[in-house]
N, C-alpha and C positions, 0 to 999 in steps of 0.2 A: 405718209405724213412724219415728219421728224420734228420733233420739238425739243430745244432745248433750252432748260430755264437758268437764268441767272440772277444769284444770289449776291447780292454786296453785304459783306461782316466786316465789323469791327467787334474782339471780345464781344463774341454770341454764341460761346458755349452752353450757356442755358437754353439755347431756341435752336440750334441749328439742325439739329437731330429730327427734332419734332417737323420744324421748316423742308428739309429734305424726303420724311416721310410719307409727307403729303402729297408729294409730287413725283413721286419715283416708280407708280405705276403707269403713269401715260407718257412720263419725261426718258425722249433716247440720251439725250446728256444733262449733266447736271454742271454749271462752271461755277467753283465761290471763289469770288473775288474777293480778297481780302486786303484791309488794309495795315498789315504787318498787327495782327493782333498779338497780345502777349498772353492770351490765356490756351486752353484748348482746343479753338476750331479747329487751326488746321487738320491733327488729328482725328479730330470725328469727322468733318467735311473726308478727309480721305479714307477712314472705316467705312462709311456708307459709301463709298463708291464713287463720290463727286470728284470733278478737275478741279484743282486748287491751283490758284496763281493769285498771286502777290503783287501788291499794286502801290505806287503810296498816294493816296489821298486830297483832292484839292476840292473839289466836289461830287454828289452823286451824280449831277448828268456829264460830267466830264469820266467820272469815271466807269459810269454805264457805258457812255458812248465809245469809252477804250475798250470796254471787255466783249463788244458787238465786234471789231476789231479782231481779237482771237478766234474766233468760233471758226470749225470748219467750211468749207465750200456747200458741203453737201445740205447745210442747215437749213429746213424750210418756214420753222416757226420758231419767235423766241419769245418764252414768258419771263416778266418782271419778277422777281419775288421777293419783299424786303424780308431777314431773317427773322424776323415775330413775328410772322402773317402764317396760315394758315388757309391750305384751300381744301375746303370743304367736298363730300363726300360727291352733296349734288354738283356745286362746278366740275370735279374732278369730272363725273361722267356726261356733263355735257362737253366740255375740251375734246373728249374721247369720240363721240358720237355723234358731233355737229362742226367740228372740222373737216373730215371728209367729206361731207355733203355742201360745203361752202360754194360759190360759185368763185371764178377766177378774181371776179373787181369788189370783193373782200377780201381787204388786206390788214383789217385790225379789228380788235372784237374787247369790247367794253364787260368789266367783269363788277359784280356791287361789294363792293367793300364797308365792312363793318366793324367798329371798334369793339375792345371789348375791354374794359377801364376796371380796374382793381375784382377781377373776374367777373363784370357786369356788363353783359351787353345794352349798348349806346341804344335805345329806339324810339326818342322823342331830339327835339330843337332844330328839328326840319333839317337835318341835313343826313341822318344814318339810315339806311344804306346809303352811298355814293357812288356815282358811276367814275370808272376809272380805266382806261385803256392798257392795259396790262401785256398784250396780247397779238403779237403781230407777224406778217409776211416779211422773214430775212429779208434784205435790201429794201425794207418800203419804208421804214421808222426808224426813228432815231429819239435822244432826248434833247428837249430845249436846253440853252446852253446857258440855265441861271444859277443865280446861286441860290436859289430857295423857290417852293411854288414850281416845279419845276415837270413838266410833262409828255410823255412820248407823241410825239407828233406823226401822222403816215401821212401816205403818197396813195390817195384812194378811197373807197368807201369800209365804212364800219357796222358790224352788226354788235351784238350783243348777248351774253351767255348765258345761264341757268347758274343758279346755286349763287354763293355767297364767299370772298375769301376774307378772313378774319383776321384781324390783326391782333391779335392776344400778348402786349408785351407782360412777361412776367418780372421784370426789375423793378426796384421798390421807387417810391413815389420823390425822395431827393435825385434819383437817377433822373425822369422824368420832366422833371424843373430845371437839373440842369440841361439835359438837352434843349430844350427851349429856349435856358436864354441863349444858346447857341445859333440855335434857327432863328429869333429874334434878331440878330445881329445880322446875319443873311437875310432877312429880309431888310431890314434897314437899309441894306446897301442898293437892295432893286429899286426902294420909295426914291434915293436919293439920288438915286440915276435917274429919275424918272424930270429931278430939278436941275440934275449939273452933266449929264448925258455921259457920263466918261465910262461907260461900258458899250459902246459903240458898235460892237462886234456880238451882239447878242441875238438871239432869237426873238424877232419882234413876236408881240402877243398873235397878234390877229389869227395866224396860223392854227391855232391851238381851237377845235370846233367844240360843238353840243353843249353838252350841260359843263365842262368844264372851263370852256368859250367864255359862256354867257355868266358864269361865275365868276370871269377874270375881267369881264367885264364891268360888271355891276360892284370888283373890287376896285376897278381902276377909277371909272367914270363917276360913280357915288364915292362910296365908303371915306375914297384916298382925297373927296374935294371937302368934304364934312371936318370942322374943327379936330385938332390933336386933340384926345383925351375923350372929349364928348361921343365920338365914332366907337369907339371901346367901349362904352356904358350903354348904348342905347345897340348895338350890337347885342352885348349881355340881353339885354332886355328883353330883345324880338325872342332871340333864342330861348331863353329861359322859362318867358311867359308866354308871347306871342302862340310861341312853337311847341311850348308844354314839355321846356326840357325837365323843369322840377318832379314830370313824373318818372324821371329815370332813378331817383331813391335819394338815398345818403350817397352813395358813388356817383349819380347823377349832379349831385348839387356840387362836389368837388371838381370832378370834369369841365363841367360847363362855363364854372366859375374860373376856370384854370383857365381853359383851351379858349374860355368864351370871352373874357374881358380880363385878365392878370396878362396873358403871352399879350394879347392885342394893345392893351396899356403900354408894355411893356416894349413892344415894339413902338410906338408912339416917342415914347419918354426916350428911347436911343436916338429914331429920328430929329427929335428937338435940340439934346444935347450935340448932335451934331451939327445943327444948322446953326445953334448958337454956339459956337465955336469957332465955323466958316464965316460967320459975320460979325463979331467981337471981337475974336482972337485974331483970325487970317490965317485961320490954321488951314493947310493946302488941304485938298476933299481927299486924295487918296495916302497922305500920311493918316490924317487926322481919321480914318475911315480905321486903319492899321494899329493905331496907337488906342482908342478910344473903341471900337468895335472888336478888334481882336482880327480881321479879315485882310489880308494882303489880299487885293484885287489884281496884282498883276504874275499871281501862281500860275 
């Protein structure tokens, strides 16, 4: 059993040592694929014994799929880990003990991912922990080629591991808001593509299975069909009231409002702006996305 961990980074000196430390006991190789950080990410990764590679960033999906092509041929399993995530002790033990016993038909493994926001684990809202496929046999999986909300897809059966993957970002709220503003632009691109079909080479959504596939089905067939603006409000009420998000305390109120309402309303606003510019001012969709959303779809 040879496991290679891939960590995508950009200015992650605050997180990278912690991330590597959480996987070092079961990882045979750790690849840090960096988007030309300007901080001390590279030095810390090398000091921790990781293989460091710099590569220009376009999207998470493209960066991860490029990283897969850099792995040695004797790699057996690949684990994708974000720099601000931590593998819990229970999950690490599950990886070490369960993988050697798996049948050859199992090619992917899901883990439970929980967000820790402002130091508080988010337990309510109907979302956490969420299952995500992060571990797969080398050669049997890759990331969907999407601008946002990409998932790893595998060709074969999937099982589940015990323990949790903890998303515990230590950067300030202003950074979180800036990151989600960027995410909102990228998600707007995916929604606009449903109208204009300017990304015909993207992986189709039907390849995503399990809970992730069902969640995307609801998003495409139900949520995206609701009126812009109203749907973000209804989604927030569903999470905060009906799924008891208010029980997550002060930090939970901030998180559920920002991630469950503000972010979703921001996505809708960007989609509305682009549709208006396209219809009223005859702005070309690709040029408009580059100017108003800051996303170059031809990269």
